VEXTI-23978 format. One record per atom (N, C-alpha, C, O): x, y, z; residue in one letter. Coordinates in steps of 0.001 Angstrom, whole numbers, plus 500000, padded with zeros to 6 digits. Atoms other than C-alpha are relative to their C-alpha. Layout:
XYZA
...
***
This chain:
500853498805500000M
500000500000500000M
500886501241500000M
501939501245500637M
499223498769500026V
501260503503499282V
499779500774501293V
498743500612501938V
500214499151498830P
501808505989502145P
498778500878499809P
498470501236498672P
501210499187500128P
498669508042502879P
500212501293499241P
499336501715498487P
499780498708500636A
500254511270501670A
500127499887498487A
500113500905497794A
499931500155501444R
500574509774498180R
498620499790499390R
498495499539498192R
501358500131500525A
496823509535497860A
499720501107499000A
500304502189499071A
500362499039501036E
495282511323494893E
498695500675500385E
497643500036500393E
501199499272499588W
492840514015496010W
499392500732498821W
500103501176497919W
500689499226501027T
490221515646493814T
498892500817500633T
498511500602501783T
500946499019499474A
487664518379494201A
498647499400500341A
498226498414499736A
501370500404499748P
484254517979495774P
499101500352498820P
499386501277498060P
500933499792501114M
481352517800493343M
498608500183500568M
497730499346500361M
501242499795499263S
478518519275495358S
498788500150499087S
497649500007499533S
501132499781500911A
476418519934492253A
499428498693499454A
498416498705498753A
500416501259500593Y
476074516241491430Y
499549499026501089Y
500142498967502167Y
500483501009499061T
474108513511493170T
499980498648499313T
499859498552498092T
500011501357500520V
474197509761492772V
498912499217500710V
498618499467501879V
501077500804499421T
471442507235493359T
500261498509499896T
499589497717500557T
499736501417500198R
472959503919492214R
501494499737500004R
502273500655499750R
498570500316500031P
476306502115492468P
500645500306498659P
501783500773498611P
499421499756501316T
476812502407488717T
500282501482499763T
501172501825498984T
499708498564500113D
476644506196489024D
501420500281500469D
502164501016499820D
498684499753499415L
479748506136491206L
501112499525499084L
502073500256498844L
498964500530500884V
481777503911488892V
500152500885498772V
501268501092498295V
499959499183501204G
480873506132485947G
500584501375500197G
501143501941499257G
499517498625499821I
481830509446487527I
501450500066500457I
502076501119500338I
498623499945499501V
485216508467489004V
500988500465498931V
501825501314499238V
499057499478501005P
487102508945485684P
499849501501499760P
500836502185499488P
500209498558500170H
485526512400485371H
500599500771501178H
501115501875501006H
499446499339498821I
486608513246488914I
501525500025499945I
502141501065500180I
498544500098500022L
490197512027488526L
500614500647498768L
501752501115498804L
499467499499501251G
490579513199484945G
500481498895499081G
500893499172497955G
499586501144500806Y
491432509713483667Y
499383498747500599Y
498925498759501742Y
500523501260499501T
490279506111483988T
501100499288500775T
502120498930500185T
498923500610499212P
492285504572486844P
500117498501499752P
499157497844499349P
499756501439500002T
493828501115486841T
500791499659501250T
501513500498501787T
499282500447498798D
495196499084489755D
499894501044501105D
500898501454501689D
500240498909499054S
493639501635492080S
498813499687500906S
497827499083500484S
501149499983499105L
491425501765495132L
499569501451500133L
500344502298500578L
500534498635499944V
489239504862494942V
498948500053501096V
498029499234501132V
500955499793498920L
487376506089498006L
499281501320499746L
499869502396499858L
500829498815500248V
484566508494497167V
499284500335501301V
498561499504501852V
500684499601498772T
483366510437500179T
498754500794499650T
498627501337498553T
501209499230500252G
480004512055500525G
499053499968501170G
499331499378502214G
501064499979499009S
476877512686502487S
498793499312499403S
498648499237498183S
501192500697500475R
473623510805502269R
498742500671500510R
498693501192501624R
501330499542499609S
470018511905502319S
499008499010499413S
498698499056498222S
500873501062500489G
467661508963502083G
500782499064499107G
501810498525499517G
499299500887500917D
468666506940499049D
500889500768499028D
501334500209498025D
499173499170500870R
470647509826497496R
501287500372500711R
501317500517501933R
498717499618499421G
474283510734498006G
500596501179499265G
500507501263498040G
499314498849500596E
476166513965497407E
501488499734500038E
502055499468501098E
498596500360500114V
479688513411496175V
500885501080500595V
500707502266500316V
499047499067499412G
482484515006498182G
501402499748499460G
501570499394498293G
498629500236500421L
486267514703498078L
500212498523499667L
499616497640500283L
499705501356500457T
487623511628496317T
501502499765500100T
502298500628499730T
498582500301499810V
490923509926497108V
500319498664499330V
499551497706499420V
499580501207500710R
492826507341495047R
501316499490500575R
502230500270500843R
498765500654499584F
495467504863496227F
500434499011498925F
499594498389498274F
499504501114500799D
497700502614494168D
499573498706500689D
499754498557501898D
500478501239499396F
496232499152494701F
500058498863498976F
499035498303498582F
499794501145500868G
497718496549492396G
500227498734500818G
499955498703502018G
499802501289499339F
498639492959493223F
500925500130501206F
500642499582502271F
499016499873498926S
501659493945495337S
499448500776501187S
499633500373502336S
500549499195498896E
499871496657497352E
498961499212500783E
498905499302502009E
501005500820499316A
497005494276498117A
500656498940500878A
500139498597501941A
499322501067499262A
499479491635499283A
500676500502501266A
500862499739502214A
499195499492498885H
501327493912501688H
499259500980500901H
499900501710501656H
500778499127499122L
498507495802503413L
500244499622501453L
500168498445501805L
499773500287498591D
499274496127507130D
499255501010500870D
498544501875500358D
500734499148499062A
497960497875510242A
500351501470499815A
499492502340499954A
499601498611500216E
499968501008509528E
499298500584498778E
498893501746498785E
500715499548501188D
498407501234506067D
498542500305500316D
497995501309499859D
501409499791499647L
494911500867507529L
499824501317500750L
498904502087500475L
500067498742499247A
495569503685509983A
500229501189499075A
499615502243499244A
499713498920500930G
496969505780507153G
498809500339499121G
498553501510498842G
501185499750500822V
493865505353505014V
498968500799500793V
498412501778500296V
500965499299499147V
491620506425507895V
500446501435500241V
499637502361500181V
499472498661499750S
493878509381508658S
499859500888498784S
499535502069498907S
500118499211501219T
493861510498505045T
498579500514499802T
498379501657499392T
501386499595500219L
490078510577504916L
499521501047501000L
498463501645500801L
500388498963499049E
489960512890507924E
500005501382499355E
499413502320499890E
499969498709500691H
490664515692505436H
498736500259499192H
498524501370498707H
501255499837500734A
487314515102503750A
498954500559500962A
498175499814501556A
500842499352499005E
485423517629505847E
498524499713499758E
498030499842498638E
501426500249500087G
481834516709506566G
499623498660499408G
498438498361499254G
500310501295500603A
482145513256505034A
499380499073501029A
499928498870502113A
500655500968499122A
479734510809506591A
500068498596499424A
500017497614500165A
500018501297500676A
479899508009504026A
501211499858499093A
501759500842498597A
498896500315500905V
482618506306502011V
499530498906499044V
498930497912499451V
500384500962501031F
482054504464498749F
501276499465499353F
501869500152498522F
498745500539500542P
485026502173497922P
499780499347498632P
498810498617498429P
500044500620501321I
485678501173494304I
501405499544499633I
502338500347499614I
498730500560500431L
488502498871493216L
500014499937498474L
499194499249497866L
499838500055501445F
489614499477489634F
501127499019499686F
502292499276499988F
499027501075500232S
491351496304488485S
499558499121498852S
498384498763498758S
500302500954501064A
491545494114485387A
500144498570500497A
499686497636499838A
499773501348499492E
492554491153487557E
498756499409500644E
498582498191500646E
501220500520499377V
489223490884489368V
499076499354498969V
498651498219499183V
500847500686500978P
487118490226486237P
500672498765499412P
499999497793499068P
499286501195500459T
489835487830485075T
499792498855500979T
499507497726500579T
500166501027498981A
489606485960488368A
498565499494500095A
498331498362500517A
501409500404499980L
485811485876488096L
499601499218498742L
498454498793498606L
500279500759501211G
486086484151484713G
499256500770498939G
498664500167498044G
500760499185500939L
484595487074482788L
500773500321498726L
500193500794497749L
499168499622501148L
487514487517480373L
500603498782499312L
501640498883498656L
499559501189500719G
487902483952479116G
500988499123500733G
501365498064500229G
499071500798499207E
490250482698481831E
499222499188501042E
498101499556501394E
500669500783498945P
489385480001484426P
499793500848501253P
500618501702501578P
500264499287498752E
487818481322487619E
501056499650501052E
501558498527501110E
499040500210498915S
490155481774490597S
499513500725501242S
499700501934501379S
500478499416498748E
488565482339493993E
501157500543500819E
501011501531501539E
498821499553499256L
492070482670495439L
500424501392499562L
500760502228500401L
499608498683500502L
492875485640493185L
498956501051500373L
499303502183500709L
501038499060499575V
489511487253493924V
500223500403501457V
500166501585501797V
499795499713498573D
490191486963497654D
501268500812500248D
501350501562501221D
498761499232499848H
493689488391497170H
499705501501500013H
500372502263500711H
500386498592500036F
492009491717496371F
498843500289500956F
498805501333501606F
501216499755499238R
488708491323498161R
500284500151501495R
499754501060502133R
499796499989498544L
490014490618501671L
500691501279500486L
500255501842501490L
499421498719499566P
492337493659501928P
499011501166499907P
499011502054500760P
500996498934500103V
489508495885500690V
499003499905501146V
498596500926501701V
500907500182498864F
487207494391503330F
500642500505501298F
499958501078502147F
499304499502498798L
489849495184505983L
499965501533500035L
499762502135501089L
500057498532500064I
489955498796504801I
498595500475500338I
498431501447501076I
501387499624499708C
486153498977504903C
499709499873501495C
499026500721502070C
500226500193498572A
486147497608508451A
500677501098500817A
500114501582501799A
499292498931499287A
488742500168509574A
499252501322499871A
499172502087500832A
500758498763500203L
486694502997508071L
498703499979500806L
498307500991501383L
501229500114499211A
483516501710509701A
500287500198501480A
499512500842502186A
499629499835498591E
485286501523513060E
500293501457500318E
500102501903501450E
499712498573499804A
486336505157512562A
498744500851499965A
498808502063500174A
501253499272499939G
482665506104512322G
499369500333498670G
498315500968498634G
500583499726501307Y
482072506294508576Y
498948498950499660Y
499055497792500065Y
500935500945500593E
479083504715506902E
500641499511498701E
500833500289497767E
499240500531501130V
480808502426504418V
499081499166499115V
498470498203499578V
500828500738500947A
478967501222501332A
500686498698499612A
501896498554499786A
499422501244500501D
479472497740499924D
501012500337498909D
500694501094497992D
498971499646500987P
482721497886497926P
499667499474498613P
499121498382498457P
500213500353501399L
482514497802494146L
501338499738499331L
502386500119499854L
498817500146500835W
485001496750491493W
499623500381498575W
498452500329498199W
500232499661501407A
485383497852487879A
501247499650499201A
502374499888499637A
498884500351500874G
487520496583485031G
499572499039498919G
498590498313499075G
500271500942501062G
487558494671481785G
498647500147499340G
498135499188498762G
501309499797500594G
484304496210480607G
498844499617500891G
497694499607500453G
501040500379499053F
482403495131483699F
500180500776501301F
501224501384501537F
499873499549498618C
481687496327487214C
499004499203500831C
498038498645500311C
500873500782499150G
480075494707490191G
500339500180501454G
501106501067501829G
499804499952498557S
480026494078493902S
501106499034500406S
501112497880499977S
498981500905499463L
483088492672495671L
499390499017500989L
499899497911501168L
500632500839498986D
480769491251498308D
499111498931499372D
498990497832499913D
500937500920500635D
478323489574495910D
500353499865498519D
499982500725497720D
499579500168501397P
479810488203492650P
498834499933499019P
499020500150497821P
501154500087500885E
476301487752491275E
499488501380499591E
498730501505498629E
500416498624500323E
475786491537491271E
500969500555498971E
502082500952499314E
499107499693501103L
477235492429487888L
499324500966499030L
498130500854498751L
500513499013500947Y
476836495339485461Y
500980500111498835Y
502169499832498989Y
499134499647501106G
478183496207482036G
500444501447500155G
499732502246500764G
499501498638499820R
480299499371481825R
499115501028499317R
499117502197499702R
500916499056500652A
477736500925479473A
498993500542501000A
498503501662500859A
500948499558498972E
475474501102482517E
500612501076500891E
499887501763501610E
499346498956499205T
478060503377484167T
500249501260499183T
500188502367499717T
499669498827500814T
478920505650481245T
498769500725499482T
498853501892499097T
501217499382500531D
475330506314480182D
499060500505501092D
497913500846500804D
500857499544498922T
473997507327483588T
499745501502499876T
500480502210499189T
500364498582500076E
472353510713484046E
501124500893500491E
501414501923499884E
498958499144499445V
475163512065486209V
501220500027499086V
501851501075498943V
498860500012500920A
477877510937483743A
499732500883498786A
500619501605498332A
500368499155501149V
476038512609480863V
500063501477500398V
500520502308499612V
499940498610499525R
475714515805482930R
501439500481500116R
501749501619499763R
498593499632499859L
479444515782483683L
500611500339498645L
501348501317498519L
499480499734501345I
480274515596479992I
499448501327499479I
500178502123498888I
500620498748500444A
477814518403479249A
500605501206500696A
500652502298500129A
499404498906499232D
479482520508481954D
501496500167499718D
502168500968500367D
498599499843500377G
482890520080480333G
500967499189500822G
502175499411500738G
499114500807499165R
484245517508482801R
500251498658499313R
499820497606499787R
499652501220500702S
485552515011480285S
501229499380500657S
501790499963501585S
498845500643499389H
488360512581481087H
500826499313498933H
500336498997497848H
499100500703500902A
491362510962479448A
499833498498500163A
499303498015501164A
500138501460499977E
491519507283478632E
500849499382501097E
500441498408501729E
499118500535498969D
494449506702480991D
500916501115500496D
500808502262500064D
499133498986499395F
497143508473483013F
500934500627498966F
501190501830499006F
499102499459501027A
499480508828480030A
499298501059499171A
499872502105498866A
500761499014500773A
496783510600478069A
499685501228500837A
499651502344500318A
500328498876499115A
495911512753481080A
501177500941500192A
500983502121500483A
498807499167499796T
499501514021481316T
500631500430498681T
501710501024498677T
499502499539501300A
499971514621477581A
499604501457499799A
498439501814499974A
500276498566500159H
500246518340476860H
499277500270498686H
499549499610497683H
500678499641501250P
497936519922474292P
500979500606499001P
501931501285499385P
499141499454501051V
499537520826470983V
499662501477499806V
498512501807499519V
500308498567500152P
499863524625470787P
499701500356498554P
500263499755497639P
500296499561501374P
498382526398467751P
501260500537499325P
502064501195499984P
498800499492500694P
501036527186465104P
500160501511500117P
501277502017500230P
499899498538499922E
500171530879465271E
500520500470501355E
501130501536501450E
499455499640498684L
501000530922468989L
501513499862499988L
502218500727500508L
498556500231500034L
504461529478468357L
500711500992499089L
501757501530499453L
499347499055500922T
505271531657465352T
499930501426500545T
500869502205500379T
500118498676499398G
503978534742467145G
501001500201501117G
501615501262501226G
499023499910498913A
506124534008470185A
501411500131499445A
502222500887499981A
498666499914500606A
509169533493467954A
500276501408499488A
501380501927499657A
499818498630500512R
508633536887466308R
500254500976501144R
501103501860501033R
499838499075498877I
508324538629469660I
501360499806500658I
502008500780501039I
498665500234499444R
511460536945471011R
501054500713499157R
501961501358499683R
499017499392500905A
513358538136467943A
500011501516500099A
501030502149499823A
500062498539499888S
512182541698468546S
500597500517501301S
500731501728501479S
499349499652498731A
513792541655472036A
499247501084500772A
499803502157501006A
500738498999499221P
511064543491473984P
500638500210501367P
501400499371501847P
499450499697498678S
511933545122477283S
499437499039501045S
498397498410500843S
500477500854498912A
511605543212480530A
498641500470500493A
497765499652500772A
501278499466499516A
508788545521481616A
498861499593499070A
497777499235499531A
501036500385500962A
506859544784478414A
499690498515500103A
498538498106499955A
500216501450499882R
507348541048478886R
499223499671501271R
498334498820501252R
500774500216498765Y
506129541171482493Y
498536500381499784Y
497633499657500202Y
501377499536500215D
503064543137481417D
499214499010499139D
498040498749499402D
500691500952500876A
502235540646478653A
499653498712500757A
498572498151500581A
500265501196499200A
502557537703481055A
498853500240500970A
497985499385501146A
501059499674499041L
500358539437483609L
498639500115499310L
497615499760499894L
501263499906500732A
497721540133480968A
499397498608499799A
498187498428499937A
500492501369500141D
497470536389480299D
499520499445501335D
498485498783501405D
500375500506498680L
497375535601484010L
498696500629500481L
497860499948501075L
501269499357499627R
494624538172484609R
498837499371499230R
497767499141499794R
501048500630500803A
492627536637481754A
499656498622500552A
498493498219500553A
500240501312499407L
493057533228483368L
499180500123501279L
498231499367501485L
500740499808498749L
491855534485486746L
498547500363499714L
497636499872500379L
501371499627500363D
488821536074485116D
499220498794499482D
498046498620499808D
500658501181500548L
488037532864483248L
499570499062501118L
498460498532501099L
500301500919498895A
488184530805486441A
498847500501500857A
498166499701501499A
501087499436499207E
485717533166488112E
498677500042499237E
497634500338499820E
501202499950500834D
483230532966485227D
499205498711500174D
499686497647499783D
500758501232499745P
480484530504486225P
499613499249498744P
499297498061498811P
500367500670501243S
479747529753482570S
501212499419499270S
501060498758498242S
498777500443500672A
483384528974481697A
500325498556500355A
499826498021501346A
499483501336499724T
485066525569481512T
501517500007499809T
502070500901499169T
498546500124500122V
488691524449481760V
500412499847498542V
501527500212498168V
499682500188501421A
488541523579478070A
500301501319499292A
500893501315498213A
499766498697500616Q
488677527328477335Q
501367500585500344Q
501733501631499809Q
498725499450499548V
492072527822479000V
500980500265498855V
501649501298498885V
499041499696501076P
494137527520475771P
499787501356499344P
500732501940498813P
500286498706500611E
492411530676474534E
500673501153500739E
500812502249500196E
499389498947499182V
494107532631477321V
501415500319499538V
501858501463499644V
498595499801500340L
497639532151476010L
500164500890498778L
499510500695497753L
499668499111501115S
499027534917473804S
501493499875499715S
502249499484500604S
498561500072500289P
502404535041472016P
500835500866500948P
501881500437501435P
499255499147499082G
503514537973474133G
500018499448501415G
501026499550502113G
500059500582498673G
502359536254477298G
500942498830500157G
501556498663501210G
499071501133499956V
504353533132476454V
501427500501500182V
502167499973501012V
498643499452499899V
507526535189475972V
500204500665501366V
501289500593501944V
499899499411498668G
506786537083479174G
500167498947501077G
500928499146502024G
499858501067499018M
506397533846481103M
501397499391499973M
501900498942501003M
498619500493500074E
509802532728479824E
500920500845500873E
501793500311501557E
499202499135499147L
511329535748481528L
499691499750501472L
500606499693502294L
500372500232498608M
509379535117484730M
500528498658500506M
500857498521501685M
499462501300499607C
510525531487484737C
501501500053500279C
502029499234501032C
498539499942499908A
514164532561484500A
500495500578501315A
501669500427501654A
499597499370498748E
514181534429487812E
499206499400501155E
497995499209501048E
500633500702498893L
513430532835491167L
498835500791500580L
497771500226500833L
501051499205499361W
511400535723492601W
498747500058499125W
497629499971499632W
501169499890500874S
509165536039489534S
499365498638499750S
498156498546499538S
500590501335500092R
508750532280489214R
499115499736501210R
498032499164501080R
500835500145498800D
507490532289492801D
498728500827499890D
497673500425500381D
501202499180500211C
505119535088491836C
498958499237499187C
497765499298499485C
500933500781500814I
503596532828489187I
499242499013500879I
498023498886500768I
500647500989499134E
502910530156491802E
499034500659500979E
497962500123501260E
500886499295499084M
501440532679494212M
498726500462499293M
497635500387499857M
501161499557500766I
499149534059491510I
499110498814499650I
497889498891499792I
500770501155500446L
498085530632490263L
499350499239501150L
498459498420500923L
500662500601498854G
497208529532493790G
498655500636500312G
497859500070501062G
501270499267499927F
494331532072493607F
499735500694501333F
499144501774501340F
500399499442498710D
494069532761497332D
501136500704500731D
501026500955501931D
498875499341499328H
497412534447498046H
499620501446500332H
499171502173499446H
500455498658499605P
496746537671500030P
500721501137499292P
500164502225499147P
499239498929500643D
499465539643498235D
499779500078498498D
500139501071497866D
500151500044501451F
498502538635494705F
498554499720499607F
498283498869498760F
501413500157500329S
494737538909494596S
499730500583498616S
500472501453498161S
500337499438501311P
493082539590491226P
499812501515500034P
500181502212499089P
500226498556499912A
492096543052492434A
501324500773500039A
501455501815499397A
498706499312499904R
495688544002493320R
500732499934498666R
501367500906498256R
499342500118501301L
496994542686490011L
499350500928498979L
500037501541498162L
500709499138500948A
494318544575488093A
500326501466500207A
500253502255499265A
499719498592499686A
495282547824489827A
501408500438499614A
501720501627499671A
498617499646500332L
498925547674488718L
500064500835498719L
499382500547497736L
499742499200501195E
500069550335486279E
501005499270499111E
501846498535499628E
499023500642500892P
501991549143483177P
501429500333500396P
501736501469500754P
498582499797499725G
505691548697483781G
500392500022501461G
501555500261501783G
499698499885498562T
505417548582487590T
500077498657500709T
500334498616501913T
500107501294499325F
505170544846488258F
501263499639500760F
501184499287501937F
498765500459499362A
508821544100489027A
500297500762501284A
500597500152502311A
499697499204498810A
509341546987491454A
499035499700501132A
499417499725502302A
501005500288498974W
506115546113493265W
500125498579500538W
500050498363501748W
500102501406499605A
506330542317493303A
501292499406500544A
501247498495501371A
498739500628499601R
510030541589493802R
500183499934501513R
500492498857502023R
499815500108498538P
510223542512497527P
498957499108500674P
499252498458501677P
501036500867499420I
506942540720498241I
500375498538499822I
500326497758500774I
499701501403500291A
507992537483496548A
501190499485500783A
501292498287501046A
498800500420499270R
511283537446498436R
499793499916501502R
500708499544502236R
500249500007498561S
509629537700501839S
499559498627500483S
498892497890499756S
500383501290499418A
509178534698504126A
498492499928500202A
497893498863500051A
501446499985499769A
505613535767504897A
499237499641498734A
498240498920498787A
500673500319501263A
504647535594501229A
500131498522499676A
499183497902499193A
499789501423500272A
506162532126500898A
499058499141500836A
498576498114500359A
500854500786499109E
504100530881503847E
498550499963499536E
497783499098499959E
501371499970500519S
500899531813501992S
499882499365498620S
498806499367498022S
500007500633501314M
501874530004498795M
499269498663500063M
499297497987501091M
500661501293500059I
499834526994497713I
500996498897500349I
502126498895499860I
499132501073499535G
501282523901499355G
500634500313501328G
500815499417502153G
499405499571498729L
502858525915502185L
498978500673500897L
499212500840502094L
501061499367499220S
499644527608503291S
499204498943500762S
499004497839500255S
500837500959499262P
497555525916506007P
498587499884499443P
497823499014499862P
501344500029500573E
494446526648503929E
499934499039498818E
500812499041497956E
500172500916501111R
493164523954501603R
499738500789498726R
498929501717498744R
500197499231501235P
493364525174497986P
498609499795499416P
497922498819499718P
501266500105500714D
490318525798495857D
500251499083498797D
500864499495497812D
499700500979501043F
490391522664493700F
499429500420498649F
500075500250497615F
500649499653501266A
487975523973491096A
500763501116499283A
501006501023498080A
499320498878500651R
489793527254490451R
501431499646499622R
501897500035498551R
498619500348500332T
493309525822490601T
500074498980498868T
501144498777498295T
500010500857501193A
492256523303487944A
500280500845498753A
500881500355497797A
499710499094501107Y
492396526317485594Y
501502500308499953Y
502083500423498874Y
498562499736499937S
495948527019486770S
500795498822499460S
501762499000498720S
499336501207500506V
496992523431486099V
499882499936498487V
500858499647497795V
500216500044501444A
495468523592482630A
500848501055499288A
501352500815498190A
499191498934500599Y
497282526878481946Y
501464499575499880Y
502066499718498815Y
498608500447500049L
500710525485482860L
500162498824499045L
501185498699498372L
499981501131500916D
499884522323480933D
500113500489498551D
500863499924497755D
499924499417501343C
499329524438477813C
501324500724499774C
501818500789498648C
498791499187500117L
502427526512478533L
501241499151499730L
502164499614499060L
498799500834500123V
504909523597478648V
500496499911498558V
501667500199498311V
499483500109501373P
505078523013474869P
500114501331499268P
500645501380498158P
499992498700500677A
504711526717474063A
501267500802500291A
501699501595499454A
498815499224499637V
507764528100475892V
501245499423499338V
501215498314498805V
498745500499500554D
511352527778474712D
500563498884500886D
500147498715502032D
499490501181499300E
513370524730475749E
500621500354501343E
500507499582502296E
499342499616498749A
515295526610478435A
499001500197501141A
499350500045502311A
501008499702498976S
512042527445480249S
499185498778500418S
498466498838501416S
500874501139499722R
510449523986480211R
500239499343501359R
499272498951502012R
499840500571498648P
512103522619483377P
499271500809501061P
498703500236501990P
500675499150499023A
510705525603485291A
498496499829499938A
497842499719500975A
501453500138500123V
507181525270483888V
499563498632500518V
498559498533501223V
500335501331499499L
507148521520484568L
500119499938501520L
499299499302502181L
499832499995498540A
508447522118488102A
498868500762500681A
498390500348501737A
501136499264499441M
505749524727488747M
498729499160499929M
497922499162500859M
501152500890500149L
503157522288487434L
500051498904501062L
499026498555501647L
499833501016498965A
504564519638489778A
499670500568501376A
498980499928502168A
500257499382498699W
504471522024492736W
498502500250500193W
497954499982501262W
501424499707499903L
500908523073492003L
499206498720500260L
498292498711501084L
500713501253499785E
499747519464491778E
500315499407501370E
499436498816501998E
499684500446498636W
501606518570494983W
499193500811501004W
498676500251501970W
500796499159499109G
499887521522496669G
498539499628500005G
497830499887500977G
501378500480500100R
496581520049495470R
499885498535500428R
498814497938500323R
499942501389499547A
497640516615496838A
499659499013498894A
499035497980499137A
500162500919501135R
497551515038493385R
501402499481499659R
502053499950498726R
498588500335499961N
500798513211493866N
500504499196498817N
501677499304498460N
499550500694501209S
500907510916490862S
500349501012498916S
501362500876498230S
499736498938500971F
500675514004488660F
501235500798500408F
502091501096499576F
498875499194499519A
503120515949490828A
501326499316499724A
502255499941499213A
498729500697500184D
505811513290490700D
500312499807498516D
501473499862498112D
499785500146501441H
505318512727486975H
500635501263499420H
501620501185498686H
499472498754500553Y
505921516389486171Y
501360500340500605Y
502229500871499913Y
498698499743499369A
508776516684488688A
501092499177499325A
502177499688499048A
499005500868500647C
510579513728487104C
500286500457498577C
501425500365498118C
499770499482501342R
510085515192483635R
500861501254500037R
501707501452499165R
499164498813499847S
511572518481484827S
501450499606500280S
502379500173499704S
498649500442499643L
514553516675486348L
500693499305498834L
501918499356498725L
499406500620501183A
515075514715483131A
500609501050499074A
501604500792498396A
499479498911500821L
515592518046481363L
501117500760500706L
502064501223500070L
498996499293499201D
517592519636484182D
500118499300501352D
499342499593502261D
499878500773498761P
518787517245486923P
500234500842501247P
500048500359502364P
499701499141498859D
519725520192489134D
498890501002500307D
499084501915501110D
501059499018499765Y
516383522010489036Y
499416499777501390Y
498744498775501635Y
500267500191498574T
515789522528492753T
498530499777500306T
498195498881501080T
501423500114499675L
512014522984492797L
499471498615499634L
498706498019500392L
500430501338500399A
511463519751490870A
500535498954500968A
499833498003501312A
499431500931499035G
513803517950493239G
499268500021501323G
499095498981501959G
500756499888498754L
511882519260496226L
498670499252499901L
498282498550500834L
501290500678500161V
508566517983494840V
500201498490499943V
499481497738500600V
499739501436500100H
509994514600493906H
500344499425501371H
499873498346501731H
499647500464498665G
511509514278497371G
498808499961500935G
498671499035501734G
501181499963499133A
508268515278499078A
499071498829499721A
498560498198500647A
500880501110500350V
506242512707497165V
500626498670500419V
499948497801500968V
499318501246499670T
508844509981497651T
499977499724501496T
499817498579501918T
499970500180498534R
509012510574501415R
498612500083500632R
498477499944501848R
501350499938499462G
505244510945501771G
499712501262500778G
498917501246501718G
500229498731499299L
505380514597502862L
498805500710499367L
498842501009498174L
501191499370500572P
501949516213502412P
500127501511499952P
500982502073500637P
500058498544499927P
501199519849501653P
499542500426501391P
498942499645502130P
500235499571498615R
500796521940504765R
498534499905500422R
498231499616501580R
501424500040499615W
496992522053504614W
499581498618500451W
498640498480501233W
500325501345499551M
496943518287505027M
500636499680501336M
500107498882502110M
499269500282498770A
499457518313507866A
499652500955501134A
499989500697502290A
500222498938499015A
498204521445509657A
499264499535501239A
499542500003502343A
500787500440498862S
495737519615511857S
500585498774500673S
499997498207501594S
499374501160499414G
498162516818512618G
499428498682499528G
499676497638500132G
500612501233500494R
496202514312510561R
501020499164499271R
500694498083498779R
***
């Protein structure tokens, strides 16, 4: 089992309700952003009669090896991790595995009760630990190989079409919450429009002043903040925010430690020194003189996403993640380690550790000495959570 701090957290979905087990299986890929494999997903929520409101969702690696080595410390860690799901009264466990349907004889192989129990019994232990901690724990489900069903009752079986065509899954797609086929697809960067790249090249060649580059970068960042606050907007619109001048401006900001930290403070959305109102009030050409002393202060660092005791706004910072994701292939090669490291830091601050470590390792592959990427990789490897998860001692 992975350490609790390596769990994958995602935003609450208070606008959506579920009424059947198949609803839950169908919405998990939309919540995570990809279809998980070899994973135990714990969906938290509240119940009202036969309806449930989906809350924070956490994913653990749970392949053959993790199931085999579950111990008392792991059980305590799972319970401790869920303490961060404020107001959660119920937990809905779902095991995503291709080995379970294989063991049940659904994929053309002989049935193996031993293999089923290899996964089923550890999940039952986790359910018992959660129940002892006071949660209402639903019967665990499994999904894989085009099927889903109950771990407790092998006769309870559904086709995956029954999960993807549910009302809540259709609503999620309509609301712009699509998902990738797998983790590799979820971490693939969008291809930038040719006009963005050629425009950025022209601006680089014109050698604009530093002040002009800062202003162009800030214009893109302000547009991103406005987009995230628009209730009718979706993350799919983020690529429209990037401008050629903004890309070149971000390259300059990535090259300096203080301005790179400013990007992270801005993209965290809730930093007291870099609120949208303060950024909007800046006069052209004044950003560096205003922001440099702030970014270099210890107090400002303590309010940065990941270091702040306040849990980040998952919905709004999803726009920040999408922005950096678009920026990676748009900037020049020298700037990519910084953008990838910022993306890693942001995802670590959101407790999405598989994503964080993936981007950190990609940054280190380009620049083995890039400190920020090394810090994120080390934090994930050692199971160090962002401060908001550790603040209460959980």
